[in-house]
N, CA and C atoms as an extended XYZ file, in Angstrom:
312
Properties=species:S:1:pos:R:3:atomname:S:1:resname:S:1:resid:I:1 pbc="F F F"
N        -0.476       12.338       18.295 N   MET     1
C        -1.440       12.609       17.250 CA  MET     1
C        -2.385       11.401       17.051 C   MET     1
N        -3.767       11.659       17.376 N   PRO     2
C        -4.653       10.699       17.246 CA  PRO     2
C        -4.951       10.130       15.765 C   PRO     2
N        -5.095        8.937       15.733 N   ILE     3
C        -5.367        8.306       14.302 CA  ILE     3
C        -6.965        8.135       14.320 C   ILE     3
N        -7.416        8.737       13.137 N   ASP     4
C        -8.903        8.637       12.951 CA  ASP     4
C        -9.191        7.209       12.475 C   ASP     4
N       -10.279        6.697       13.107 N   PRO     5
C       -10.729        5.333       12.706 CA  PRO     5
C       -11.353        5.498       11.241 C   PRO     5
N       -11.359        4.498       10.686 N   LEU     6
C       -12.141        4.546        9.291 CA  LEU     6
C       -13.556        4.018        9.594 C   LEU     6
N       -14.406        5.115        9.553 N   GLU     7
C       -15.837        4.976        9.972 CA  GLU     7
C       -16.666        4.389        8.777 C   GLU     7
N       -16.148        4.581        7.447 N   LYS     8
C       -16.879        4.145        6.276 CA  LYS     8
C       -15.840        3.585        5.386 C   LYS     8
N       -16.248        2.762        4.422 N   PRO     9
C       -15.351        2.171        3.518 CA  PRO     9
C       -14.866        3.295        2.616 C   PRO     9
N       -13.569        3.330        2.315 N   VAL    10
C       -13.030        4.336        1.444 CA  VAL    10
C       -12.417        3.673        0.213 C   VAL    10
N       -11.991        4.387       -0.838 N   SER    11
C       -11.421        3.890       -1.878 CA  SER    11
C        -9.924        3.711       -1.647 C   SER    11
N        -9.201        2.899       -2.384 N   TYR    12
C        -7.782        2.746       -2.035 CA  TYR    12
C        -7.077        4.140       -2.432 C   TYR    12
N        -7.610        4.870       -3.398 N   TYR    13
C        -7.017        6.158       -3.640 CA  TYR    13
C        -7.141        7.074       -2.509 C   TYR    13
N        -8.236        7.031       -1.766 N   GLU    14
C        -8.484        7.931       -0.452 CA  GLU    14
C        -7.518        7.456        0.650 C   GLU    14
N        -7.239        6.090        0.727 N   LEU    15
C        -6.406        5.595        1.713 CA  LEU    15
C        -4.996        6.084        1.478 C   LEU    15
N        -4.577        6.200        0.311 N   LEU    16
C        -3.113        6.577       -0.127 CA  LEU    16
C        -3.214        8.158       -0.239 C   LEU    16
N        -4.234        8.869       -0.208 N   GLU    17
C        -4.392       10.189       -0.375 CA  GLU    17
C        -3.858       10.735       -1.636 C   GLU    17
N        -4.302       10.204       -2.698 N   VAL    18
C        -3.914       10.423       -4.022 CA  VAL    18
C        -5.150       10.529       -4.881 C   VAL    18
N        -5.141       11.218       -6.064 N   GLN    19
C        -6.180       11.283       -6.955 CA  GLN    19
C        -6.275        9.993       -7.867 C   GLN    19
N        -7.361        9.672       -8.293 N   PRO    20
C        -7.387        8.435       -9.222 CA  PRO    20
C        -6.562        8.630      -10.361 C   PRO    20
N        -6.136        9.710      -10.956 N   ASP    21
C        -5.395        9.851      -12.155 CA  ASP    21
C        -3.964       10.156      -11.721 C   ASP    21
N        -3.562        9.809      -10.553 N   ALA    22
C        -2.100        9.921      -10.015 CA  ALA    22
C        -1.200        8.970      -10.866 C   ALA    22
N         0.051        9.484      -11.027 N   SER    23
C         1.006        8.663      -11.711 CA  SER    23
C         1.485        7.550      -10.732 C   SER    23
N         2.152        6.586      -11.379 N   ASP    24
C         2.614        5.408      -10.496 CA  ASP    24
C         3.666        6.058       -9.462 C   ASP    24
N         4.443        7.010       -9.796 N   GLU    25
C         5.458        7.623       -8.930 CA  GLU    25
C         4.702        8.345       -7.792 C   GLU    25
N         3.613        9.053       -8.057 N   GLU    26
C         2.989        9.677       -6.922 CA  GLU    26
C         2.292        8.673       -5.956 C   GLU    26
N         1.813        7.618       -6.539 N   ILE    27
C         1.224        6.540       -5.752 CA  ILE    27
C         2.293        5.942       -4.761 C   ILE    27
N         3.514        5.570       -5.390 N   LYS    28
C         4.632        5.166       -4.759 CA  LYS    28
C         5.003        6.068       -3.549 C   LYS    28
N         5.227        7.275       -3.922 N   ARG    29
C         5.648        8.294       -2.876 CA  ARG    29
C         4.681        8.421       -1.813 C   ARG    29
N         3.353        8.409       -2.056 N   ALA    30
C         2.420        8.444       -1.066 CA  ALA    30
C         2.293        7.274       -0.154 C   ALA    30
N         2.521        6.129       -0.920 N   TYR    31
C         2.524        4.938       -0.032 CA  TYR    31
C         3.724        4.832        0.924 C   TYR    31
N         4.900        5.206        0.481 N   ARG    32
C         6.072        5.243        1.357 CA  ARG    32
C         5.904        6.102        2.520 C   ARG    32
N         5.425        7.408        2.232 N   SER    33
C         5.216        8.267        3.280 CA  SER    33
C         4.171        7.916        4.301 C   SER    33
N         3.054        7.326        3.756 N   LEU    34
C         2.077        6.762        4.945 CA  LEU    34
C         2.627        5.508        5.539 C   LEU    34
N         3.315        4.767        4.820 N   ALA    35
C         3.857        3.561        5.510 CA  ALA    35
C         4.741        3.889        6.683 C   ALA    35
N         5.669        4.878        6.346 N   LEU    36
C         6.512        5.376        7.504 CA  LEU    36
C         5.652        6.002        8.607 C   LEU    36
N         4.687        6.747        8.277 N   LYS    37
C         3.912        7.432        9.342 CA  LYS    37
C         3.174        6.519       10.157 C   LYS    37
N         2.674        5.436        9.550 N   TYR    38
C         1.823        4.432       10.302 CA  TYR    38
C         2.420        3.050       10.739 C   TYR    38
N         3.754        3.031       10.423 N   HIS    39
C         4.398        1.766       10.725 CA  HIS    39
C         4.300        1.416       12.198 C   HIS    39
N         3.909        0.095       12.486 N   PRO    40
C         3.690       -0.184       13.993 CA  PRO    40
C         5.005        0.087       14.859 C   PRO    40
N         6.155       -0.063       14.310 N   ASP    41
C         7.334        0.268       15.166 CA  ASP    41
C         7.276        1.662       15.714 C   ASP    41
N         6.907        2.657       14.946 N   ARG    42
C         6.784        4.115       15.272 CA  ARG    42
C         5.809        4.254       16.310 C   ARG    42
N         4.771        3.301       16.522 N   TRP    43
C         3.741        3.467       17.596 CA  TRP    43
C         3.903        2.385       18.680 C   TRP    43
N         5.110        1.917       18.861 N   ARG    44
C         5.358        0.785       19.749 CA  ARG    44
C         4.735        1.053       21.135 C   ARG    44
N         4.991        2.218       21.712 N   PHE    45
C         4.656        2.496       23.096 CA  PHE    45
C         3.316        3.409       23.246 C   PHE    45
N         2.655        3.662       22.093 N   SER    46
C         1.482        4.476       22.133 CA  SER    46
C         0.149        3.653       22.374 C   SER    46
N        -0.743        4.138       23.062 N   PRO    47
C        -1.986        3.482       23.181 CA  PRO    47
C        -2.819        3.355       21.802 C   PRO    47
N        -2.376        4.038       20.748 N   GLU    48
C        -3.036        4.027       19.591 CA  GLU    48
C        -2.364        3.068       18.558 C   GLU    48
N        -1.402        2.261       19.126 N   ARG    49
C        -0.809        1.145       18.301 CA  ARG    49
C        -1.673        0.269       17.433 C   ARG    49
N        -2.807       -0.155       17.994 N   LYS    50
C        -3.607       -1.058       17.312 CA  LYS    50
C        -4.311       -0.297       16.071 C   LYS    50
N        -4.745        0.919       16.303 N   ALA    51
C        -5.195        1.826       15.169 CA  ALA    51
C        -4.149        1.800       14.103 C   ALA    51
N        -2.884        2.217       14.426 N   ALA    52
C        -1.828        2.436       13.578 CA  ALA    52
C        -1.479        1.170       12.751 C   ALA    52
N        -1.561        0.077       13.409 N   GLU    53
C        -1.440       -1.251       12.720 CA  GLU    53
C        -2.523       -1.586       11.603 C   GLU    53
N        -3.713       -1.222       12.173 N   ALA    54
C        -4.823       -1.434       11.143 CA  ALA    54
C        -4.754       -0.449        9.968 C   ALA    54
N        -4.405        0.751       10.194 N   ARG    55
C        -4.196        1.604        9.070 CA  ARG    55
C        -3.059        1.313        8.318 C   ARG    55
N        -1.898        0.801        8.865 N   PHE    56
C        -0.801        0.233        8.099 CA  PHE    56
C        -1.231       -0.820        7.203 C   PHE    56
N        -1.970       -1.792        7.653 N   ARG    57
C        -2.378       -3.033        6.849 CA  ARG    57
C        -3.212       -2.509        5.605 C   ARG    57
N        -4.128       -1.568        5.896 N   LEU    58
C        -4.974       -0.965        4.705 CA  LEU    58
C        -4.108       -0.174        3.750 C   LEU    58
N        -3.193        0.498        4.244 N   ILE    59
C        -2.295        1.097        3.229 CA  ILE    59
C        -1.533        0.279        2.276 C   ILE    59
N        -1.042       -0.855        2.899 N   ASN    60
C        -0.338       -1.878        2.228 CA  ASN    60
C        -1.258       -2.675        1.300 C   ASN    60
N        -2.573       -2.895        1.650 N   GLU    61
C        -3.443       -3.454        0.787 CA  GLU    61
C        -3.786       -2.563       -0.418 C   GLU    61
N        -4.014       -1.270       -0.039 N   ALA    62
C        -4.178       -0.323       -1.168 CA  ALA    62
C        -3.067       -0.264       -2.183 C   ALA    62
N        -1.949       -0.260       -1.599 N   TYR    63
C        -0.639       -0.193       -2.592 CA  TYR    63
C        -0.614       -1.379       -3.356 C   TYR    63
N        -0.946       -2.512       -2.859 N   ALA    64
C        -0.854       -3.915       -3.586 CA  ALA    64
C        -1.758       -3.823       -4.787 C   ALA    64
N        -2.934       -3.148       -4.730 N   TYR    65
C        -3.788       -3.070       -5.804 CA  TYR    65
C        -3.466       -2.029       -6.720 C   TYR    65
N        -2.770       -0.937       -6.394 N   LEU    66
C        -2.503        0.190       -7.205 CA  LEU    66
C        -1.079        0.295       -7.649 C   LEU    66
N        -0.303       -0.573       -7.349 N   LYS    67
C         1.181       -0.308       -7.797 CA  LYS    67
C         1.354       -0.656       -9.242 C   LYS    67
N         0.631       -1.421       -9.801 N   THR    68
C         0.830       -1.680      -11.258 CA  THR    68
C        -0.311       -1.248      -12.060 C   THR    68
N        -0.140       -0.836      -13.435 N   PRO    69
C        -1.235       -0.443      -14.172 CA  PRO    69
C        -2.159       -1.447      -14.465 C   PRO    69
N        -1.888       -2.596      -14.489 N   GLU    70
C        -2.811       -3.900      -14.759 CA  GLU    70
C        -3.724       -3.951      -13.613 C   GLU    70
N        -3.180       -3.840      -12.436 N   ARG    71
C        -4.069       -4.030      -11.256 CA  ARG    71
C        -4.909       -2.774      -10.923 C   ARG    71
N        -4.403       -1.615      -11.184 N   ARG    72
C        -5.164       -0.341      -11.261 CA  ARG    72
C        -6.403       -0.455      -12.100 C   ARG    72
N        -6.176       -0.969      -13.300 N   ALA    73
C        -7.179       -0.929      -14.384 CA  ALA    73
C        -8.344       -2.025      -13.829 C   ALA    73
N        -7.750       -3.055      -13.289 N   ALA    74
C        -8.840       -4.071      -12.780 CA  ALA    74
C        -9.468       -3.528      -11.650 C   ALA    74
N        -8.888       -2.826      -10.783 N   TYR    75
C        -9.518       -2.138       -9.533 CA  TYR    75
C       -10.626       -1.126      -10.057 C   TYR    75
N       -10.276       -0.336      -11.004 N   LEU    76
C       -11.301        0.619      -11.533 CA  LEU    76
C       -12.481       -0.116      -12.191 C   LEU    76
N       -12.263       -1.113      -12.898 N   VAL    77
C       -13.366       -1.902      -13.348 CA  VAL    77
C       -14.100       -2.489      -12.333 C   VAL    77
N       -13.482       -3.158      -11.271 N   ALA    78
C       -14.324       -3.739      -10.136 CA  ALA    78
C       -15.089       -2.536       -9.348 C   ALA    78
N       -14.479       -1.309       -9.222 N   GLN    79
C       -15.053       -0.309       -8.544 CA  GLN    79
C       -16.239        0.232       -9.294 C   GLN    79
N       -16.221        0.328      -10.496 N   ASN    80
C       -17.395        0.764      -11.452 CA  ASN    80
C       -18.421       -0.227      -11.541 C   ASN    80
N       -17.986       -1.510      -11.585 N   THR    81
C       -18.959       -2.572      -11.569 CA  THR    81
C       -19.723       -2.631      -10.151 C   THR    81
N       -19.125       -2.430       -9.123 N   ALA    82
C       -19.772       -2.343       -7.808 CA  ALA    82
C       -20.782       -1.203       -7.670 C   ALA    82
N       -20.416       -0.113       -8.320 N   ARG    83
C       -21.335        1.012       -8.301 CA  ARG    83
C       -22.619        0.619       -8.877 C   ARG    83
N       -22.460       -0.025      -10.045 N   ASN    84
C       -23.531       -0.439      -10.980 CA  ASN    84
C       -24.310       -1.647      -10.236 C   ASN    84
N       -23.692       -2.535       -9.498 N   ASP    85
C       -24.399       -3.622       -8.851 CA  ASP    85
C       -24.585       -3.416       -7.500 C   ASP    85
N       -24.629       -2.179       -6.980 N   ASN    86
C       -24.941       -1.772       -5.612 CA  ASN    86
C       -23.917       -2.452       -4.658 C   ASN    86
N       -22.700       -2.593       -4.934 N   ASN    87
C       -21.598       -3.154       -4.271 CA  ASN    87
C       -21.704       -4.617       -3.900 C   ASN    87
N       -22.604       -5.356       -4.636 N   LYS    88
C       -22.710       -6.827       -4.444 CA  LYS    88
C       -21.528       -7.632       -4.861 C   LYS    88
N       -20.894       -7.216       -5.917 N   THR    89
C       -19.933       -8.061       -6.583 CA  THR    89
C       -18.549       -7.439       -6.398 C   THR    89
N       -18.394       -6.265       -5.744 N   PHE    90
C       -17.008       -5.559       -5.631 CA  PHE    90
C       -15.919       -6.520       -5.131 C   PHE    90
N       -16.082       -7.079       -4.069 N   TRP    91
C       -15.055       -7.899       -3.571 CA  TRP    91
C       -14.749       -9.259       -4.243 C   TRP    91
N       -15.794       -9.659       -4.898 N   SER    92
C       -15.376      -10.821       -5.748 CA  SER    92
C       -14.552      -10.429       -7.029 C   SER    92
N       -14.807       -9.257       -7.488 N   HIS    93
C       -14.016       -8.710       -8.600 CA  HIS    93
C       -12.624       -8.487       -8.083 C   HIS    93
N       -12.585       -7.778       -6.952 N   ILE    94
C       -11.158       -7.639       -6.346 CA  ILE    94
C       -10.393       -8.808       -6.030 C   ILE    94
N       -11.077       -9.867       -5.577 N   ALA    95
C       -10.324      -11.166       -5.330 CA  ALA    95
C        -9.926      -11.654       -6.627 C   ALA    95
N       -10.559      -11.513       -7.782 N   GLY    96
C       -10.239      -12.040       -9.075 CA  GLY    96
C        -8.950      -11.375       -9.551 C   GLY    96
N        -8.669      -10.048       -9.181 N   ILE    97
C        -7.387       -9.541       -9.563 CA  ILE    97
C        -6.128      -10.312       -9.092 C   ILE    97
N        -6.185      -10.720       -7.903 N   PHE    98
C        -5.065      -11.520       -7.359 CA  PHE    98
C        -5.078      -12.856       -7.956 C   PHE    98
N        -6.229      -13.453       -8.069 N   ARG    99
C        -6.265      -14.826       -8.699 CA  ARG    99
C        -5.774      -14.830      -10.097 C   ARG    99
N        -5.949      -13.818      -10.744 N   ALA   100
C        -5.486      -13.718      -12.155 CA  ALA   100
C        -3.891      -13.501      -12.171 C   ALA   100
N        -3.512      -12.740      -11.269 N   ASP   101
C        -2.059      -12.602      -11.074 CA  ASP   101
C        -1.309      -13.890      -10.712 C   ASP   101
N        -1.955      -14.598       -9.707 N   ALA   102
C        -1.290      -15.814       -9.320 CA  ALA   102
C        -1.272      -16.871      -10.419 C   ALA   102
N        -2.263      -16.810      -11.271 N   ALA   103
C        -2.292      -17.781      -12.382 CA  ALA   103
C        -1.162      -17.544      -13.511 C   ALA   103
N        -0.627      -16.384      -13.597 N   LYS   104
C         0.341      -15.952      -14.506 CA  LYS   104
C         1.690      -16.712      -14.253 C   LYS   104
């Protein structure tokens, strides 16, 4: 089964194949399913191993931001700010989510 490369930036919700209003349980279930599907060990002998590893990393990153309500709220604020600022400050807002968590 070929892995589609990510040709354009997508939201973390699209990566996890859930709606933005998905519950914490739905997000967790989607993450676990996709993590199993794209885990590098499952693609050990496949020529698409590198693509699976890349997708696996992105899925883990998406779940890291969406797994708690606080981070989800911060992600939505950053996403909305980025739309208003033409994506100039999106990643600086995202980085702030983890800095704020680390300071706690």
